[in-house]
C-alpha positions as CSV (number, residue, x, y, z in Angstrom):
1,M,261.6,172.9,-162.0
2,S,262.3,176.5,-162.8
3,T,264.5,175.4,-165.7
4,F,261.9,173.1,-167.3
5,P,260.4,174.3,-170.6
6,R,256.7,175.2,-170.7
7,N,255.7,172.0,-172.4
8,Q,257.2,169.9,-169.6
9,L,255.6,172.0,-167.0
10,V,252.3,171.4,-168.7
11,E,253.0,167.6,-168.7
12,L,253.7,167.8,-164.9
13,A,250.5,169.8,-164.4
14,R,248.4,167.2,-166.2
15,A,250.0,164.4,-164.2
16,G,249.4,166.2,-160.9
17,R,246.4,166.7,-158.7
18,V,245.3,169.5,-156.3
19,A,243.7,168.9,-152.9
20,E,242.2,171.2,-150.3
21,P,242.5,169.3,-147.1
22,R,240.2,170.0,-144.2
23,D,241.4,172.3,-141.4
24,R,243.6,170.5,-138.9
25,S,243.7,167.4,-141.0
26,L,247.0,165.5,-141.4
27,V,248.7,166.0,-144.8
28,F,251.4,163.4,-144.2
29,D,253.5,161.7,-141.5
30,L,256.7,160.1,-142.5
31,A,256.5,157.7,-139.6
32,S,253.4,156.0,-140.9
33,E,253.4,156.4,-144.7
34,A,255.7,156.7,-147.7
35,V,254.5,159.5,-150.0
36,G,255.1,158.7,-153.7
37,D,254.3,162.3,-154.8
38,S,256.1,165.6,-154.2
39,L,253.8,167.9,-152.2
40,Y,253.8,171.7,-152.8
41,L,251.9,174.3,-150.8
42,L,250.1,176.5,-153.3
43,A,247.9,178.6,-151.0
44,G,247.2,179.1,-147.3
45,E,249.5,177.7,-144.6
46,V,250.3,174.5,-142.8
47,S,251.8,173.6,-139.5
48,A,254.8,171.3,-139.5
49,V,257.1,169.3,-137.2
50,T,260.7,169.1,-138.3
51,T,262.7,165.9,-138.2
52,S,264.4,167.3,-135.1
53,G,261.0,167.9,-133.4
54,V,260.7,171.6,-133.8
55,A,257.3,173.1,-134.6
56,A,257.1,175.4,-137.6
57,I,254.5,177.3,-139.7
58,V,254.9,177.3,-143.5
59,E,253.1,179.9,-145.5
60,S,252.5,179.6,-149.3
61,D,254.3,182.8,-150.2
62,S,257.4,182.0,-148.2
63,Q,260.7,180.7,-149.4
64,A,260.0,177.5,-147.5
65,A,257.1,176.7,-149.8
66,V,259.4,176.8,-152.9
67,Y,260.5,173.2,-152.1
68,P,258.3,170.1,-151.5
69,L,256.9,169.8,-148.1
70,N,258.0,166.2,-148.0
71,D,261.6,166.7,-149.0
72,G,263.0,165.5,-145.7
73,R,262.7,168.7,-143.6
74,F,259.5,167.8,-141.9
75,Q,258.4,164.7,-140.0
76,S,254.7,165.6,-140.4
77,V,252.6,168.4,-141.8
78,T,249.0,169.4,-140.8
79,A,246.8,171.6,-142.9
80,Y,245.2,174.9,-141.7
81,A,242.1,176.4,-143.2
82,D,242.4,177.4,-146.9
83,A,245.5,175.3,-147.5
84,V,245.8,174.1,-151.1
85,I,248.3,171.2,-151.8
86,L,249.7,170.2,-155.2
87,Y,250.6,166.6,-155.6
88,L,253.2,166.0,-158.4
89,P,254.6,162.5,-159.3
90,F,258.1,162.4,-157.8
91,D,259.5,160.0,-160.4
92,L,258.4,162.3,-163.3
93,I,259.9,165.4,-161.8
94,D,263.2,163.5,-161.1
95,L,263.3,162.0,-164.6
96,L,262.7,165.5,-166.2
97,A,265.4,166.9,-163.9
98,T,267.9,164.2,-165.1
99,W,267.2,165.0,-168.7
100,D,267.4,168.7,-168.0
101,Q,270.9,168.4,-166.7
102,L,272.2,165.9,-169.3
103,A,270.4,166.2,-172.6
104,V,270.5,169.9,-173.3
105,V,273.4,172.3,-173.9
106,E,272.1,175.8,-174.5
107,R,272.9,177.2,-178.0
108,R,274.7,180.4,-177.9
109,G,274.9,183.1,-180.6
110,G,272.6,181.1,-182.9
111,E,275.6,179.3,-184.4
112,R,275.2,175.7,-185.6
113,D,278.4,173.7,-185.5
114,T,279.0,170.1,-186.3
115,G,280.0,169.1,-182.7
116,F,277.0,168.4,-180.5
117,Y,278.3,170.2,-177.4
118,S,279.4,173.3,-179.3
119,R,276.1,173.3,-181.3
120,G,273.7,172.5,-178.4
121,I,270.0,171.7,-178.5
122,P,267.8,174.5,-177.3
123,R,266.0,173.7,-174.1
124,R,262.6,174.4,-175.6
125,W,263.0,171.5,-178.0
126,R,263.5,168.8,-175.4
127,H,259.8,168.0,-174.9
128,S,259.4,166.9,-178.5
129,F,262.0,164.2,-178.4
130,F,261.8,163.3,-174.7
131,A,258.8,161.0,-175.2
132,A,260.6,158.8,-177.7
133,L,263.9,158.6,-175.8
134,R,262.8,158.6,-172.2
135,S,263.4,154.9,-171.7
136,T,267.1,155.4,-172.0
137,P,269.0,154.5,-168.7
138,P,270.1,157.8,-167.1
139,A,273.8,156.8,-167.2
140,H,273.5,156.6,-171.0
141,I,271.7,159.9,-171.7
142,E,274.8,161.8,-172.4
143,A,276.1,159.1,-174.8
144,L,272.8,159.1,-176.5
145,M,272.9,162.8,-177.1
146,Q,276.4,162.5,-178.5
147,S,275.2,159.9,-180.9
148,F,273.0,162.4,-182.9
149,E,274.7,163.5,-186.1
150,P,273.9,166.5,-188.3
151,L,272.6,165.9,-191.8
152,A,272.3,168.8,-194.3
153,V,269.3,168.3,-196.6
154,Q,267.8,170.1,-199.5
155,E,264.2,171.0,-200.5
156,R,262.2,168.1,-201.9
157,H,264.5,165.5,-200.2
158,V,262.3,162.6,-199.0
159,L,263.4,161.5,-195.6
160,A,260.9,158.7,-195.0
161,H,258.5,156.8,-197.2
162,Q,255.1,155.7,-195.8
163,G,255.2,151.9,-195.2
164,E,258.9,151.5,-195.8
165,A,261.6,150.6,-193.3
166,I,263.0,153.5,-191.3
167,D,266.2,153.3,-189.3
168,H,266.8,156.8,-188.0
169,F,265.0,159.1,-185.6
170,Y,265.2,162.8,-186.6
171,V,265.0,166.2,-185.0
172,I,264.7,169.2,-187.2
173,D,267.6,171.6,-186.5
174,S,266.6,174.1,-189.2
175,G,264.2,174.2,-192.1
176,T,260.7,172.8,-192.6
177,A,259.4,169.3,-193.5
178,L,255.9,168.2,-194.5
179,A,254.4,165.0,-193.2
180,T,251.8,163.3,-195.6
181,R,249.9,160.1,-195.7
182,E,248.4,158.2,-198.6
183,S,244.9,156.9,-198.1
184,P,243.8,153.8,-200.2
185,G,240.4,155.2,-200.6
186,D,241.6,158.5,-202.1
187,D,243.1,157.1,-205.4
188,G,246.6,157.6,-204.1
189,E,246.1,161.2,-203.1
190,S,248.3,162.3,-200.3
191,I,246.8,163.9,-197.2
192,E,248.9,166.7,-195.7
193,L,249.1,166.0,-191.9
194,S,251.4,168.6,-190.6
195,E,254.4,170.8,-191.1
196,L,257.4,170.0,-189.0
197,N,259.6,173.0,-187.9
198,E,262.7,173.6,-185.8
199,G,262.8,171.4,-182.7
200,E,260.1,169.0,-183.9
201,C,260.9,165.3,-184.5
202,F,259.7,162.3,-186.5
203,G,260.8,158.7,-187.1
204,G,259.9,157.4,-183.6
205,E,258.9,154.1,-185.3
206,A,262.7,153.5,-185.9
207,L,263.1,153.1,-182.1
208,T,260.4,150.6,-181.8
209,S,259.7,147.1,-183.1
210,V,257.6,148.6,-185.9
211,S,260.5,150.1,-187.8
212,R,258.2,151.2,-190.7
213,S,257.3,154.8,-191.3
214,A,253.7,155.7,-190.7
215,T,254.0,158.7,-193.0
216,T,256.0,160.2,-195.8
217,V,258.2,163.1,-194.7
218,T,259.6,165.5,-197.3
219,M,261.7,168.6,-196.9
220,I,259.9,171.7,-198.2
221,S,263.0,173.9,-197.6
222,D,266.7,173.4,-197.3
223,G,267.7,172.6,-193.7
224,V,269.8,170.6,-191.2
225,L,268.6,167.5,-189.3
226,L,269.9,165.8,-186.3
227,R,269.5,162.1,-186.7
228,L,269.9,159.1,-184.3
229,A,270.6,155.7,-185.8
230,Q,268.4,152.8,-184.5
231,R,271.5,150.7,-183.7
232,D,272.9,153.5,-181.5
233,F,269.6,153.8,-179.6
234,A,269.4,150.1,-179.2
235,R,272.9,149.6,-177.8
236,L,272.3,152.3,-175.2
237,Q,269.1,150.8,-173.7
238,E,270.9,148.2,-171.5
239,P,271.9,149.6,-168.1
240,P,275.6,149.9,-167.6
241,T,277.5,148.0,-164.9
242,L,278.0,150.4,-162.0
243,A,279.0,150.0,-158.4
244,M,275.5,150.4,-156.9
245,L,275.5,150.6,-153.1
246,S,272.6,150.2,-150.7
247,L,272.2,152.9,-148.2
248,S,273.9,151.0,-145.4
249,A,276.8,150.0,-147.7
250,A,277.1,153.6,-148.9
251,I,277.3,154.9,-145.3
252,E,279.9,152.2,-144.5
253,T,282.0,153.2,-147.5
254,I,281.9,156.8,-146.4
255,S,283.0,155.7,-142.9
256,S,286.0,154.0,-144.6
257,G,287.2,157.2,-146.2
258,A,285.1,157.8,-149.3
259,R,283.3,161.2,-149.8
260,W,279.7,162.1,-150.7
261,L,279.3,163.7,-154.0
262,D,276.1,165.6,-154.4
263,V,275.3,165.9,-158.2
264,R,272.1,167.8,-157.9
265,Q,271.6,171.5,-158.9
266,R,273.4,174.0,-156.7
267,D,270.2,175.4,-155.2
268,E,269.1,171.9,-154.2
269,W,272.4,171.4,-152.5
270,Q,272.1,174.7,-150.7
271,H,268.6,173.8,-149.5
272,A,269.7,170.5,-147.9
273,H,272.6,168.1,-148.3
274,L,274.5,165.4,-146.5
275,P,277.3,166.5,-144.0
276,G,280.6,166.8,-145.7
277,A,279.1,166.4,-149.2
278,Y,280.8,168.2,-152.1
279,N,278.5,169.6,-154.7
280,L,279.3,169.1,-158.4
281,P,276.1,169.5,-160.5
282,L,275.8,166.7,-163.1
283,Q,275.9,169.0,-166.1
284,E,279.2,170.5,-164.8
285,I,281.2,167.3,-164.2
286,R,283.1,167.3,-167.5
287,L,284.0,171.0,-167.1
288,R,285.1,170.7,-163.4
289,V,286.5,167.2,-163.1
290,N,289.8,168.7,-162.2
291,D,288.2,169.9,-159.0
292,L,288.0,166.3,-157.8
293,D,290.8,164.4,-156.1
294,P,291.8,161.5,-158.5
295,T,292.9,159.4,-155.5
296,Q,289.5,159.8,-153.7
297,H,286.6,157.4,-153.8
298,Y,283.3,159.3,-154.3
299,V,279.8,158.0,-153.6
300,C,277.4,159.9,-155.8
301,Y,273.9,160.7,-154.6
302,C,270.9,162.7,-155.8
303,N,267.1,162.7,-155.1
304,S,266.6,159.2,-156.5
305,G,269.8,157.7,-157.8
306,R,269.1,158.6,-161.5
307,R,271.5,161.5,-161.7
308,A,273.9,159.8,-159.4
309,A,274.2,156.8,-161.8
310,A,274.8,159.2,-164.8
311,A,277.5,161.0,-162.8
312,A,279.2,157.9,-161.8
313,Q,279.3,156.7,-165.4
314,V,281.0,159.9,-166.6
315,L,283.5,159.9,-163.7
316,N,284.4,156.2,-164.2
317,H,285.2,157.0,-167.8
318,M,287.4,159.8,-166.7
319,D,289.3,157.5,-164.3
320,I,287.7,158.8,-161.1
321,R,286.5,156.1,-158.8
322,A,282.8,156.6,-158.2
323,S,279.9,154.5,-156.8
324,V,276.2,155.2,-156.6
325,C,274.1,155.4,-153.6
326,D,271.0,153.6,-154.8
327,G,268.3,155.5,-153.0
328,R,266.4,158.7,-152.4
329,F,268.0,161.7,-150.7
330,L,265.0,161.8,-148.4
331,N,265.9,158.4,-147.0
332,I,269.7,159.0,-147.0
333,G,269.3,162.2,-145.1
334,S,267.1,160.8,-142.4
335,S,269.4,157.8,-141.7
């Protein structure tokens, strides 16, 4: 989560909850329950039993507390006095991590080029357009980002008219726009709603069944927009056809000569990974595809299957045979 922009950390915080369990109370036991949240130790300490049966103490200011308590290391965790536990939705963290690795290429030198990957979208912008695009299947996120096209506009250019059809979603790359709305009771007077600056977006109606602009948006300076056509968004909402393997099928495939490919971030891999797994972070696949053996069959995995599906899609397009282990790393690692 250290790479997430502040707005998305705020979103996570709002979705989470904090608990102060009683001294010697059980926080979780994997043998008896499936925990849908990721649990972080914020304060105090807990006692734990590892999956190999070894007792351990975890303190909140230790390196061990950087990772979720229920990430597969521990079979059970019991609270000591003064323990504070943060519960964060696992699916939301994982979805944000997938977008973090796929949807953003850091801009360098402040240059704006016409090619998406040489231009990049600053990480701090992602929160603004994430809400509108988050339904996109992970395997299509990269293609979705490549579908944005730059559009140079001049001051006073009207980008959307209130009540009229709109067929593009926009992110402001540079310049400023003004959103206004006409109220029938104000004799046609326009009400200024907000200024839209770099990184902000509008036109989300184009991606829904509404398809009519709720506001009028006019440029009040020259600028450059990144726009996504409704048709491109629609065609990328259907999940692709991928070789999805159950856990048992994935293990059997590995036994037959395939290799695990861990597409999580490097520090995730260093913290814990499957025996023999090769680590190639999702955002590095296109740059390092030559590191892979073109004759090898790879079974991609991550924390949930989201990033693995995206990785397999890219690899298959690059003529590398790749399947997806459809499951959580927690379950794979304990099998």
